[in-house]
N, C-alpha and C positions, 0 to 999 in steps of 0.2 A: 504493499502499499504506500501511495506517495504522501510525504510530508508536502502539507496546501502550499506554505509562501515560502520556505527554508530556498526553494531552487527555484523560484522565483529574477530572472537575472534585474541587474542595475538597469535602470535608464541607456546608462552607458554604454554596459555591456549587451543589450539588448539590439543600439546601433552597431554596435560593432556585428552582431548577428544577422541583421535585419541587412547590413553593408555585405556581410559573405555570402550568405544569398543571394543577393542579387548579383554578385562576383560569381558565382556560378557553384558556391559551393555549400549542394543541396541538403547533407546530413545540419549542417547550421540554424535548419528551420525547426530540427526536432529540439532542441531545446527552448524554444520558444512553443511549440506545442505543449511539451511537458510544466512550462511557465503557465500556460493559460485554461488548459484545457479544462480544471475543476470552475475554478473561478465562471469561463463561459458556459461550464454544463448547465452550475448554478443560476447564472442569470437566465439561459434559456427554461430553465422547468419553473423561473417563477413566472414564466408568462406561456409555457404550452404542456401542461403534466402529463404527458407523453411520452412512457418511456424511452419506446422504440424512436420516435421524433429526437427527442431532445440529445442521443447520440447521433441521428441521421442529422440534423439541422448541424451540431456540434463539427464534425464531420465538414459538412459542407460549405460549413463557415471557411478554416482553416482552408481546406481546397482554396476556394476561392480567395482565400488571404495571401496563399502563394503564387496564385495563377496574377494576382493582382498587384502582386508589394513594386512594381514598378512605379505602383502609383501612387504607392503611401509615402509621407514627407520625412525621412529621415529623423525632424526632431519631433513628430508627432509621438502618440499617443497611444500604441501599440494596441493594449488593451480596451480602448474606449472603441479604436477603430475595429477591432474583431466582434466587439458587443453590435458596432451598426452593421454591421453587415449580420450577424447573428438577427437580430432585431427586424431586416427586412425583409429575411427568410422568413422565419415566423409569421411575420404579416402575412407574406408570399402563401404561407399551408396555411392561415386562418381564412385566409379570398378562398382557397382551395375549396376550404373542407365547407364550409357556408355556401358555394354553388353545388357542390356536391349533393346536400342539405333538400337544398332549393331542388335540385333535376330528381331525388327522388323524391319529393313530398309532388312536383306535377306530374311523375309518373304514375305515382298512389292515385292521386284525383283521377289521371286519364281510364288507368284501371277501373278505377270504382264507376267509372260515367257507362265504360263501355258493357261492363256487366250487366249495370240498370238497363241500358239497351236491351240488352240479350235475354233478360229475366221479364219484362214490362209484358204485360199480357196483352193478347192480341184480340181479344172478343171479349164483347161488356159480360157474357154467360162464364168465363174464365174466373171475374171476378170476386165473386160471391164467396162461391168453395173455397179458393185460395185464403181470402181475408181471415176465413177461420183456421182454417192451415195454418199461416203465417204467425198468429193469435200463439197457435198452442205451440210450435215450433219458438218463437221466443220466446215462454214461460216455460220450457226447457231448457233453453240456454244458463250456463254458468251467472250465479248474482253479479259477475263483474262485467260481463258482457250484457247480463240483460239491460245493467246500470247508464253503457256506450250504451246502445241500441235505443233507450228511452231522452238521455239527456239530448242524441244528434237527432232522431225522429220523431220522437210526441214532443219534445218540448222544444226540438227545432232549433237550439242550443250552436251558432258557428263553431267551428271546429277549432280554433284559438280557444275560444274561451273550454271548453269539453279539455284542450290538454292544463289549460292551466288548471282547472275544477279537480282533473285527476290527477294533477305535475307529469304531466310525458310529453314527448315530443309530440308537435303537428305530426309526422311524416309517421309518428307509431299510432297514432290513432287511425290516421288515413289505412292503415295497412290493416288494422285488427280490425276496424271494420270493414274493412273488402273479404276479409276471414269469413267471420263472420256473418255479412251479406252472402257469402259460397256456402254458409254450411246451410242457413236456413234456406239457401234456396232448395238444394239437396233435399234438405229434410219438408218443401213443400212438394217439392216434385215427388217426392217416396209416397207421401202419403196422400197425394192426388192420384198414384198408383194401384193403390192400396184400395 
């Protein structure tokens, strides 16, 4: 295990190491990594508490720093420069995650809409017995799913409010509703056949 700050080079030593790396002595970068890795990982962990991403972003930060060392000013603060690089990488990761969540939510909504269109009755004679079957199937659901169906369809609560009330993500609510609706469709069809 590494001792935290005893290996930290002084600003003069750091400048010598950076100049050596710029002059082609690639091994001179290793002491810089050793000196700043723990601090950089802690900095990233405070902003993005995912173990695999902490190591990945720390690694990417050092790779970026190494590849762009020529743009680092010799009299600058190397640790602050590394943190700025890591900060930008964390911000990019958070933006990517937000886009992914939005895409999943849109996909779940589209799946539910397609399911609704496929399950819609085609004639008025189908509606009456189907409603009775649906009530029976809803009553047979587990309590958490019944509550979700009640909130969303009986009380017509918006998904955002349902998610907040149940302390879940909107994506999770949409996905659960999709599965419950498929389960209800199968149940109603089974009762209709019987």
